[in-house]
C-alpha positions as CSV (number, residue, x, y, z in Angstrom):
1,M,-2.8,-15.6,-4.9
2,G,0.0,-15.1,-7.3
3,N,1.2,-12.9,-10.4
4,T,-1.7,-13.2,-12.5
5,Q,-4.5,-10.8,-13.5
6,K,-7.1,-12.6,-11.7
7,S,-5.1,-11.9,-8.4
8,I,-4.9,-8.2,-9.3
9,D,-8.8,-8.1,-10.0
10,R,-9.3,-9.5,-6.3
11,V,-7.0,-6.8,-4.9
12,C,-9.0,-4.2,-6.8
13,E,-12.3,-5.7,-5.7
14,Y,-11.1,-6.1,-1.9
15,R,-9.5,-2.3,-2.0
16,G,-12.5,-1.0,-4.0
17,L,-10.3,0.1,-6.8
18,G,-11.0,0.3,-10.4
19,K,-9.8,-2.2,-12.8
20,I,-6.1,-2.1,-13.2
21,K,-4.4,-4.3,-15.5
22,K,-1.1,-6.5,-15.2
23,G,1.8,-4.3,-16.4
24,T,0.3,-1.1,-15.3
25,H,3.1,1.4,-14.4
26,V,3.2,2.6,-11.0
27,T,5.5,4.7,-8.7
28,V,6.2,3.7,-5.0
29,D,7.6,6.2,-2.8
30,G,9.4,7.4,-5.8
31,R,10.7,4.3,-7.2
32,K,9.2,3.4,-10.6
33,G,8.0,-0.5,-11.2
34,A,5.2,-2.6,-12.6
35,I,1.9,-4.0,-11.3
36,V,2.6,-7.9,-11.9
37,G,0.2,-9.7,-9.4
38,G,-1.7,-9.5,-6.1
39,N,-1.2,-11.3,-2.7
40,S,-3.0,-12.5,0.2
41,S,-2.3,-9.3,1.9
42,A,-4.7,-7.7,-0.4
43,N,-1.7,-5.9,-1.8
44,F,-0.2,-5.6,-5.2
45,N,3.3,-7.1,-6.3
46,V,5.3,-4.8,-7.7
47,R,8.6,-5.6,-10.2
48,W,11.1,-2.8,-9.8
49,D,12.2,-1.2,-13.0
50,D,16.0,-0.7,-11.5
51,T,16.3,-4.2,-10.1
52,G,13.6,-6.4,-11.3
53,K,12.7,-8.0,-8.0
54,I,9.3,-8.1,-6.7
55,N,8.0,-6.7,-3.4
56,N,4.7,-6.4,-1.8
57,C,3.3,-2.9,-2.0
58,H,-0.1,-1.6,-0.3
59,P,-1.8,0.3,-2.9
60,G,-2.7,3.2,-0.6
61,W,0.8,3.9,0.7
62,R,2.8,6.2,-1.4
63,M,1.6,4.5,-4.7
64,V,0.7,6.8,-8.1
65,I,-0.5,4.7,-10.9
66,T,1.7,6.4,-13.9
67,E,-0.3,4.3,-16.6
68,V,-3.3,2.4,-16.9
69,S,-2.5,-0.5,-19.3
């Protein structure tokens, strides 16, 4: 999987989540970022606002969707 809407859709389907669009803003453990993709761990790839780096983030671990695109 990669940084595509299709990979996000797969994570949502696997995790039983509603539709989430690429670029949706999230806060993970107090840190702000945006969902940019999904990965083979069925987690989201989140790009951090402060550094621009991308990390693997489990959607159930301290993740709050702050904006639905």
